[in-house]
TIMARSE-71011 format. One record per atom (N, C-alpha, C): x, y, z. Coordinates in steps of 0.1 Angstrom, whole numbers, plus 5000, padded with zeros to 4 digits. Layout:
% residues N
XYZ
...
***
This chain:
% residues 625
722525432370
721325372377
720025432372
719825422359
718625472353
717425392357
717725262361
716625182365
716025232378
716825302386
716325362399
715325472395
715525542384
714525642380
713225582376
713225452371
712025382368
711225352380
711925312391
711325272403
710425392408
711025512407
710225632412
709325682401
709725662388
708925722377
707625652374
707525522376
706325452372
705125502381
705225512394
704125562402
703825712398
704825792395
704525922391
703825922377
704225842368
703525832355
702025782357
701825682366
700525642369
699625752375
700225832384
699525942390
699126042379
700026072370
699726172359
698726122350
698725992346
697825942337
696425942343
696325902356
695025892363
694526032365
695426122368
694926262370
694326322357
694926292346
694426342334
693226262328
693326132329
692326052321
691525952330
691825962344
691225862353
689725852352
689125972352
687625972352
687125912340
687725932328
687325882316
687525732315
688625682321
688925542322
687925472330
687625522342
686525472350
686925352358
685825282363
685925162371
685725042363
686624942363
687824922371
689024962364
689025022352
690125052344
691225142352
690725242359
691625332366
692325252377
691625162383
692325072393
693424992387
693224932375
694224852369
695424942364
695125062360
696325152356
697125172368
696525212379
697325242392
698025112396
697425002396
698024872401
699224832392
699024842379
700124812370
701324902371
701025032374
702125132376
703025092388
702325052399
703125012411
703824872409
703124782402
703724652399
705024672391
704924762381
706124782373
707224852381
706924932391
707824992400
708524882408
707724782412
708324672420
709324592412
708924572399
709824492390
711124572389
711024702387
712224792386
713024782399
712424772410
713124762423
713824632424
713224522419
713924392419
715124402410
715024462399
716224472390
717324562397
716924662404
717924742411
718624662422
717824582429
718424492439
719424392432
719024332421
719924242414
721224312410
721124432404
722324502400
723224532412
722724572423
723524602435
724124472440
723324362440
723824232445
725024182437
725124222425
726224172416
727524252419
727424352428
728624432431
729224392444
730424432447
731124402459
730324482470
730324422482
729624482494
729924632496
731224662494
731624802497
731224902485
730724852474
730424932463
728924932459
728124902469
726624892466
725925022469
726525132466
725825262467
725925332453
724825362447
724725422434
723925552436
724325662429
723625782430
723225832416
721925872416
721425932403
721126072405
721926162398
721726302399
720926352387
719826432390
719026482379
719326622376
719126712385
719426852383
719526932396
720027052395
720227132407
718827192411
718527182424
717227222429
717327362436
718227372445
718427502453
719827542452
720027672450
721427732450
721327872456
721727882469
721628002476
722928022484
723828102479
725028122486
725827992486
726127952498
726927832500
726027712502
724727722500
723727622502
723327562489
723727432486
723427372474
722627242476
721527222469
720727102470
720427052456
720726932453
720326872440
719226772442
718526752431
717526642430
718326512427
718726442438
719626332437
719026212444
719026092438
718425972444
719625872447
719325792457
720425702462
719825562462
720625472456
720325322457
721425262465
721125212477
722025142485
721225032492
721824942499
721124822505
719924862513
720024972521
718825022529
717725072521
718025152511
716925212503
716325102494
717125002490
716524892482
715624812490
715924782502
715024702510
713724782512
713724912514
712524992515
711824992502
712425002491
711825002478
711024872475
711724762478
711124632475
709824612483
709824632496
708624602503
707524712502
707924832500
707024942497
706224912484
706924892474
706224872461
705524732460
706124632466
705524502466
704224492474
704224542486
703024542494
702024642488
702424762484
701524862478
700824802465
701524732457
700924672445
699724572449
699924492459
698924402464
697724482470
698024592477
696924672482
696124742471
696824792461
696224842449
695224742443
695724622441
694924512435
693624492443
693824482456
692724452466
691724572465
692224692463
691324812463
690424812451
690824742440
689924742428
688624682432
688624572440
687424512445
686724582457
687524632466
687024702478
686324832475
686924912465
686325042462
685325032450
685024922446
684124902434
682824982436
682425052426
681225142425
681325262435
682525292440
682625422447
682525532437
681925642441
681625752433
682925822428
684025812436
685225872432
686325772431
686025662424
686925542423
688225592417
688225662406
689525692399
690325792408
689625882416
690325972424
691125902435
690525792440
691225712450
692525662446
692625612433
693825562428
694825672424
694325792421
695225902419
696025932432
695325932443
695925952456
696925842460
696425712457
697325602461
698625602453
698625632440
699825632432
700725752437
700125862440
700925972445
701525942459
700825872467
701225832480
702525742478
702425642470
703625552468
704825632462
704525722452
705625802447
706325882457
705525942466
706126032477
706925942486
706425822489
707225742498
708525692492
708525672479
709725632472
710725742471
710225862469
711125982470
711725992484
711025972494
711525982508
712625882510
712425752506
713425652509
714625642500
714525712488
715625712479
716325842478
715825942485
716526082484
717926072490
718826152484
720226142488
720526272497
719526342501
719826462509
718526482518
718726562529
717626582538
716526662532
716726772525
715626852519
714726762510
715326682502
714626592493
713826492500
714426442511
713726352520
712526422526
712726542530
711626622535
710526642525
710826662513
709826672502
708926552502
709626432502
708826312502
708026292515
708626342526
708026342540
706726412540
706826532534
705626612533
704626562523
705126492512
704226432502
703326322508
704026232516
703126132523
702226192533
702626302539
701726362549
700526422542
700726492530
699526542523
698626432517
699226322512
698426212507
697626142518
698226132530
697526072541
696326152545
696526292544
695326382547
694226352537
694526352524
693526332514
692826192515
693626092518
693125952519
692325922531
692825972543
692125952555
690726022555
690726142549
689426212548
688826192534
689126082528
688526052514
687026062514
686426002524
684926012525
684626132534
684926252529
684926372537
683426412540
682426352533
681126382537
680826352551
681526252557
681426222571
682226322579
681626392589
682426492597
683626422604
683426302608
684526232616
685726212607
685426172594
686526152584
687326282581
686526392579
687226522577
688026562588
687526542601
688326582613
689526492614
689426362611
690526272612
691726312603
691326352591
692326402581
693126522586
692326612592
692926742597
693826712609
693326622617
694126582629
695426522626
695426432616
696726372612
697626472606
697126562598
697926662592
698526762603
697726802612
698226902622
699226842632
698926722637
699926652646
701226632640
701226592627
702526572620
703326692618
702626812619
703426932617
704326952629
703926902641
704826912653
706126842650
706026722644
707226642640
708026712630
707326782620
708026842609
708926952615
708527022626
709427122632
710727062636
710726942642
711926872646
712826842634
712126792623
712926762611
713626882605
713027002605
713627122599
714727172608
714527172621
715527222631
716727132630
716426992629
717526902628
718426922616
717726952605
718426972592
719227102593
718727212600
719527332601
720727302609
720627222620
721827192628
722827112621
722427022612
723326942604
724127032595
723427122588
724027212579
725027312586
724527362597
725427452605
726727392609
726727262612
727927202617
728727122607
728027072597
728826992587
728827052573
728127172571
728127252559
727627172547
726727072549
726127002538
724826932544
723926902535
722726822538
722626692530
723726662523
723726542514
724226422523
723526312522
723826192529
725226152526
725626162513
726926122508
728126192516
727826312521
728826392528
728526392543
727326402547
726926412561
727326282569
726926172564
727026042571
728526002574
729326012564
730825982566
731426082576
730926212576
731526312585
730826322598
729926242602
729126252614
730026252626
731126182626
732026172637
732626302641
732526402633
733026532636
732126622644
730926572646
729926642654
730326642669
730226762675
730426762690
729326672697
729626612708
728726522714
727326582717
727326702722
726026772725
725226802713
725926842702
725226862690
724626742684
725326632685
724826502680
723626462688
723626482701
722426452709
721226532705
721426662703
720426752699
719826712685
720726682676
720226642662
719426512663
719926422671
719226292672
717826312678
717726392688
716426412695
715426492686
716026582678
715126662669
714526572658
715426492653
714926392642
714026292648
714226252661
713326162667
711926222669
711926352672
710626422673
709926412660
710626422649
710026412635
709526262634
710326172638
709926032637
708825992646
708726052657
707626022667
706326072661
706326172653
705126222646
704626122635
705626092626
705226002615
705025862619
705825812629
705825672633
705025652646
704225752649
703225742660
703725692673
704725762679
705225732692
704625822702
704625782715
704225872725
705026002725
704426112726
702926132729
702126172716
702626132704
702026182692
701326072684
700925972690
700325862683
698825872680
698125962686
696625962686
696125982672
696826042663
696326072649
696125932642
696925832645
696925712638
695625632641
695025652652
693825582656
692625642648
692625772647
691525842640
691725822625
692925782620
693125752606
692325642601
691725562610
690825452606
689625492599
689325622599
688125672592
688325662577
689525642572
689725632558
689325492553
689225462540
688925332535
690025232540
689625102542
690525012548
691824992540
691824992527
693124982519
694025102523
693425212526
694325332530
695025292543
694225242552
694825202565
695925102563
695725002554
696724902552
698024972546
697825062537
698925132530
699725212540
699025292548
699625382558
700425292569
699725192573
700325112585
701425012580
701424972568
702324862564
703424912555
703124992545
704125022535
704525172534
703825262539
704125402538
704025472551
704125602551
703825692562
704525652575
703925552583
704425522596
705825462596
706225392585
707525332584
708625442581
708125562577
709025672573
709925712585
709325722597
710125762609
711225662612
710825542612
711825432615
713025432605
712625452592
713625452582
714525572584
714025692587
714825812589
715825792600
715425732611
716325712622
717425612618
717025502611
718025412606
719025472596
718525562588
719425632578
720425722585
720025772597
720925862604
721625792615
721825662614
722525582624
723925632628
724725682619
726025732623
725925842633
724825922632
724626032642
724125972655
723225882654
722625822666
723725742674
724625682667
725725612674
726525702683
726525832680
727325922689
726425982700
725125962699
724126022708
723625922718
724425892728
724025782737
722825812746
722725932751
721525972759
720325972750
720426022738
719226032729
718825882725
719825792723
719425662719
718725592731
719125612743
718425562755
717025612756
716925742753
715525802753
714625742743
715225712731
714425652720
714025512724
714925442730
714625302734
713525302745
713625392754
712625392765
711225432760
711225542752
709925582746
709325472737
710225402730
709725302721
709025182729
709725132739
709125022746
707925062754
707925182759
706725232767
705525242757
705825302745
704725312735
704225172731
705125072730
704724942726
703724882737
704124902750
703324852761
701924922762
702025052762
700825132764
699825102753
700225092740
699325062729
698824922730
699624832734
699224692735
698124672745
698324742757
697224742767
695924802762
696024912755
694824972749
694124872739
694924802731
694324712721
693524602727
693824562740
693124452746
691624482749
691224612748
689924642752
689124712740
689724722729
688924792718
687924702712
686824762707
685724682701
685624712686
686224812681
686324842667
687424762661
687124682651
688224592646
689424662640
689124782634
690224852628
691024922639
690424962650
691125032661
692024932669
691624802669
692524702675
693724692667
693624692654
694724682645
695624812645
694924922647
695625052647
696525052660
696025022671
696825012684
697924912682
697624802675
698724702673
699824762665
699524852655
700624912647
701425002656
700825082664
701525172673
702525092682
702024972687
702824892695
704024832688
703724782675
704824732667
705924832664
705424952661
706325062658
707225092671
706625082682
707325092695
708524992695
708224872691
709324772691
710424812681
710024872670
711024912660
711925022666
711325122673
712025222679
712925172691
712425072697
713325002707
714524952701
714424892689
715624842682
716524952677
715925062673
716725182669
717525232681
716825242692
717425302704
718525212710
718425082708
719524992713
720624962703
720525032691
721525012681
721324892673
720224832674
719924712666
719224752653
719924822644
719224882633
718724772623
719524672621
719124562612
717924492618
717824472631
716624412637
715424492635
715624632636
714424722634
713924712620
714824712610
714424702596
713824562593
714424462599
713824322598
712424322603
712124372614
710724382620
709924462611
710424572605
709624662596
709124582584
710024502578
709724422567
708624312570
708824242580
707824132584
706524202588
706624312595
705424382599
704624432587
705324472577
704624522564
703724402559
704224282559
703524172554
702324132563
702524112575
701424062584
700524182588
700924302588
700024412591
699124442579
699724442567
698824462555
697824352555
698224232558
697324112558
696224132568
696524172580
695524192590
694524292586
695024412581
694124512577
693224472565
693824402555
693024362544
692024252547
692424162556
691524062561
690324132569
690724232577
689624302584
688724372574
689324432563
688524492553
687624392546
688124272544
687224172538
686024142547
686224142560
685124122569
684124242569
684724362569
683924482569
683124482556
683724452545
683124452532
681924352532
682124242538
681024142538
679824172547
680124262557
679124292567
678624432565
678624482553
678024612550
678624722559
679924732559
680724832566
680624832581
680224722587
680124702602
681624682607
681924752618
683324742623
683424692637
682224682644
682224632658
682424482659
683424432666
683624292667
682424222674
681724302682
680624242689
679424212681
679424262668
678424232659
678924132648
679824052651
680423962641
680223822647
681223732646
681123602651
680823492641
681423372643
681123252635
681323282620
682323362616
682523392602
683523292595
684123212603
685223122597
684623032587
683422972589
682822882579
682322952567
681923082568
681423152557
682523222549
683623262556
684723332549
686023252552
686223132547
687323052551
688723112547
688823172535
690123232531
690423342540
689523432542
689723552551
690123502565
689423402570
689723352584
691123292585
691523202575
692823142576
693923242574
693723332565
694823432563
694923522576
693823552582
693923632595
694623552606
694323422606
695023342616
696523332614
696923322602
698323332598
698923462603
698223572600
698723702604
698823712619
697823652626
697823652641
699023582646
699323462641
700423382646
701723452643
701823522632
703023592628
703323712637
702323792639
702523912648
702723872662
702123752666
702223702680
703623652682
704423612672
705723562673
705723412676
704723342671
704723192673
705623132663
706623052667
707522982658
706722882649
707022872636
708122932629
707723052621
706723122624
706223232616
707223352618
707123452609
708123552607
708323632620
707223672626
707323752638
708223692649
708323562650
709123502660
710623542658
711023542646
712423582643
712723732644
711823812638
712023952638
711824012651
710723982658
710624042672
711623982681
712023852679
713023802688
714323872687
714723912675
715923992673
715924122681
714724182681
714624312688
714824282703
714124182708
714124152723
715524102727
716224032719
717623982723
718524102725
718424202715
719324322717
718824402728
717524412731
717124482743
717624422756
717624292756
718224222768
719724252769
720424262758
721824292759
722024442764
721124532761
721224672765
720824692779
719624632783
719024662796
717924552798
718024482809
717124372812
715724422814
715524542819
714224602821
713524622808
714224672798
713724692785
713124562779
713924452782
713524322777
712224272784
712224292797
711024252804
709724322799
709824452797
708624522792
708324472778
709324442770
709124392756
708424262756
708824172765
708324032766
706824042771
706524122781
705124142785
704324192774
704824292766
704124342755
703824232744
704824142742
704624032733
703523942738
703423912751
702323832756
700923902753
700924032755
699724112752
699324102738
700324112729
700124112714
699423982710
700023862715
699423732712
697923722717
697723792729
696423782735
695423872727
695723992725
694624082719
694324042704
695323992697
695023942684
694323812684
694523732694
693723612696
692323652699
692123742708
690723792711
690023832698
690723912689
690123952677
689723832669
690623742667
690323622658
689123542664
689123512677
688023432682
686723502682
686723622685
685423702686
684823722672
685723742662
685223772649
684823642641
685723542642
685523422634
684923302641
684823302654
684323182661
683123232670
682723132679
681523162687
680223172680
679323242685
678023252680
677823362670
677023352659
676823462649
676123572656
676523692654
675923812660
675723922649
675723872636
675623972625
674323982618
673223912623
672023902616
671424042615
671424132625
670824262624
671624352614
672924322613
673824402604
673524372590
673424242586
673324202572
671824192568
670924212578
669424212574
669024092567
669423972572
668823852567
669823772558
670623832550
671523762541
672823722548
673423612545
674623562551
675823632546
676823662554
678123712549
678723612540
679623652531
680123572521
681623602519
682323512513
683823542511
683923652500
685023722501
685223832492
685623782478
685523862468
685823812454
687323792453
687723712443
689123672441
690123792440
689623902435
690524012434
690924062447
690124032458
690524072471
691223962479
690823832476
691423722483
692823682478
693123702465
694423672460
695523752468
695423882469
696423952478
696523902492
695323852498
695423802511
696323672511
696123592501
696923462501
698423492499
698723582490
700123622488
700723672500
700023762507
700523822519
700723722530
699723632531
699823522541
701023442540
701423402527
702623322525
703823412529
703823532525
705023622528
705123632544
704023652551
704023672565
704523542572
704223432566
704623302572
706123272570
706623312559
708023262556
709023382556
708623502558
709623622558
710723612568
710523522578
711623502588
712823452582
712723382570
713823322563
714823432558
714423552558
715223662554
716423682563
716323652576
717323682586
717323582597
717523452594
717523352605
718823372614
718623342627
719723372636
720823262636
721223222624
722223112623
723323152614
724523102616
725623142608
725323102593
725623192584
725323172570
723923192565
723023222575
721623242571
721123382575
722023472578
721623602582
721723692570
720823662561
720923732548
720723882549
719723922556
719424062557
720524142565
721024072575
722124132583
723324152574
723724062566
724824072557
724624172547
723424182542
723024282532
723124432537
722624452549
722524582555
723824632562
724624532567
725724572575
726624682569
726924682556
727824792551
727224922552
725824932553
725225062554
725425122569
725225032578
725325082592
726725072598
727624982593
729024982597
729224982612
730025072616
730425072631
729225112640
728125172633
727025212642
726225102648
726324982641
725724862647
726324822660
725424802670
725824762683
725724612684
726824542689
726824402690
726824362705
725824292710
725824252724
726224112725
727124082735
727523952737
726523872746
726023762741
725123682748
725823542750
725623492762
726223362765
725423252757
726023132757
725423022750
724022992755
723922992769
722622962775
721523072772
722023202772
721123312768
720623302754
721423252745
721023242731
720023132729
719923042739
718922932738
717622982746
717823032758
716723072767
715923182762
716523282756
715723402751
714723362740
715123292729
714123252719
713123152725
713523072734
712622982741
711523052749
712023162756
711023242763
710123312754
710623362742
709723432733
708623332728
709023212725
708023112720
707023072731
707523052743
706523022754
705623132756
706123262756
705223372759
704223392748
704623372735
703623382724
702523272725
702923152728
702023042729
701123062741
701623122752
700823142764
699723252761
700123352753
699123452749
698023392740
698423302732
697423232723
696423152732
697023072741
696122992750
695223072758
695723182764
694823272772
693723322764
694023372752
692923422743
691923312740
692423192737
691523082734
690623052746
691223042758
690423012770
689323112773
689723242771
688823352775
687823392765
688123372752
687323442741
686723342731
686923212732
686423132721
684923122721
684323142733
682823142733
682223272738
683023382739
682523502744
682823622734
681923722735
682223842727
682423962735
682223942748
682224062757
682624012771
683524072777
683924052791
684324182797
683324242804
683524382809
684724392819
685024292826
686124302836
687424312829
687524262816
688824262809
688824372799
687824452799
687724572789
687424702796
688324742806
688024862813
687924982804
687125082808
686925202800
688225282798
689125282807
690325362806
691125302794
691125172792
691825112780
691025132767
689625122769
688825142757
688925282751
689125372760
689325512756
690825552753
691625452752
693025472749
693825552760
693525522772
694225582784
693725732785
692725772778
692125912778
693126012773
694225962766
695226052761
694626152750
693726092742
693126182732
692226282738
691426242748
690626332756
691426442763
692526402768
693426502774
693826612764
694326562752
694726652742
693526742738
692326682737
691226762732
690826872742
690926832755
690526932765
691627032767
692826992767
694027082770
694327172758
694527112746
695027192735
693827232726
692927142722
691927182713
690927272719
690227222730
689327312737
689927432744
691127402750
691927512756
692327612746
692727572735
693027672724
691827752720
690727682719
689427752715
689027852725
689127812738
688827902749
689728022749
691028002747
692028112746
691728202735
691328152723
690928232712
689728312715
688728252721
687528332725
687828442735
688728412745
689128512754
689828632747
690628592738
691328702730
690328782722
689328712716
688328782708
687428872717
687028832729
686128902737
686729002747
688028972751
688629052761
689929122756
690829042751
692129102747
691929192735
691229152725
691129232713
690329362716
689129362722
688429492724
688929572735
689529512745
689929592757
691329632756
692229542753
693729572754
694129632740
693929552729
694429602716
693629722711
692229712711
691429822707
691629942716
691729902730
691930012740
693230082737
694330012734
695530082732
695530172719
694930112709
694730202696
693830322699
692730292706
691830402710
692530502719
693430452728
694030552737
695030642730
695730582720
696630672712
695830772705
694730732699
693930832692
693430942701
692930902713
692431002723
693631102727
694831042729
695931122733
696231232722
696231192710
696431292699
695331382697
694131332700
692931422699
693031532710
693431492722
693631582734
694731682731
695831642726
696931732722
696431832711
695731772702
695231862691
694231962696
693431922707
692532022713
693232132719
694332102726
695132212731
695732302721
696232242710
696732322699
695632412693
694432352692
693332432686
692932552695
693132542708
692832662716
693932772714
695132722712
696232822709
695932892696
695632812686
695332872672
693832912671
693533022678
692133062678
691733142666
692633202659
692333292647
692133432651
692233472664
691933612668
693333682670
693433802663
694733872663
695033922677
694033972684
694334022697
694833912707
694433792705
694933682713
696333652710
696733652697
698133632693
698933742699
698433872698
699233992703
699433972718
698433932725
698533912740
699533812743
699533702736
700533592738
701933642735
702033722724
703333772720
703933862731
703033952736
703434052747
703833972759
703033872762
703333792774
704633722773
705033672761
706333612759
707433712760
707233832755
708233932756
708533972771
707433982778
707534012793
708333902800
708033782797
708733672804
710233672800
710533702787
711933702783
712733822790
712033932790
712734052797
712934022812
711933962818
712133932832
713233832834
713333742826
714433642827
715833712825
715933802815
717233872813
717533962825
716534042830
716834122841
717234052854
716633942856
717033852868
718433802866
718733762854
720033702851
721133812853
720833932848
721734042849
722034082864
720934082872
721034122886
721934022893
722033902889
722933802896
724333832892
***
């Protein structure tokens, strides 16, 4: 499987070329080098898929071993990559969507002072993600895991001249360290019980894990996934990540970083299948995250923060699928989400680009006539994420909700309400930004907004087509469940199958369609001629339930106050006091010794005589007894 090496190698080669010669190549050459590197990686991924497709379903796992990485006693780790149906799906949409984002970035980042450096980071980002999804062992996965974390830090804070951007990068990096602790502890537990960290050995042997150990491993890895995939209570970093350039937001939200946590949980499905309590916990946290984020999105005024909360909500749906054992449905939603979320972000970036970096939707309006391609592609993305049939979200989100209904009706109810909110808040975005009255005159200072150049609109059109038709990947009809048939050998017995009656199989999709259309209609009635409705935009939702403020006051400011207390009280009083007390004690003892060692012979003689007298007295008293 040398072609698998090309999938990973092309982004690495692009990174090295840009690192060495990017500044000399300049704008737009550096952008084209980075884009071509990712495009070639996509071609190699397609070839990998074709090669696996030609094999029997049970033989679609190929391993590429390069060299030994770690050898310490009985602990052995190799640099080994894995091509199987799950990793191929990840490779295809990661490289495909990333290539379009790279192409878009050539226009978006034009004339930026660090143009070449931006593409250095982008290529390294994609390389790290590919290492993560193709690694054949947990330590190598962790290497890619940390790679995407480091790249997200550099890209979120790319415009580090702005204090808010610098802080956002640090915040993302620090919060994800919490999840990393779960990843490492989970890996230690796996090795302790199964004596291996290789997926080729761990996954087939997962059934040997004691029930309690499987629960602990599942929860620890979910902690890691909650950090990367922005689940409660660790999603606040993803909102501040909007400080980075819009293509970065698209790459993080659609093709890299946040999808890593969902992938990790799907990869460890044999362990999750044994951990029933952990799976229930994952499902509950997922659906609550989806609802909480969707509610917050209904009141945001920053176009990118609306989309950011939307991503958190959609990731919650994916975790709901993971928790209910619907792993194929979770991956299906991940793929369709990659298309329409990249499209939403890039369309938003097109608007921001046209309005001189303005991001408040209240300073937009009536842009549909001036930016028709951006408007129509955003509408397609809206209908897709809302789940309006026949767009892709209807099928992918519907698969999640059907399995949630089979597991627990309450999970389904919360999921359906969240779907209504999704159609509504995205409709609010579309109507306020593209329709109503123009409110951008002060922003543009007299000149009209205009459509973005073709190098930015071509990726929009391609993504719009993909978002519209991606549901064809896994239609819920016999013989048309292509993705399910492709991924089933990976998940095997871990896949949970819920029996639904004939009426439920009709009513559930019908409910999904009605709810999506209802959300569209509500948004149209409320927002087609309005840009602000205070009653529908409460401060608690605008502030994201004050969760970030709570963290700031409790941990950030609380930690600062604790550090100051330590500096002003603990260090000088207790620590310095203890050290000073020891010094005083020795000084006092030394003073006593100094009195004894006076240097006067008559004093020494007196002490000696006194000692002799005491000894004689002791002997005489003892003899008298």
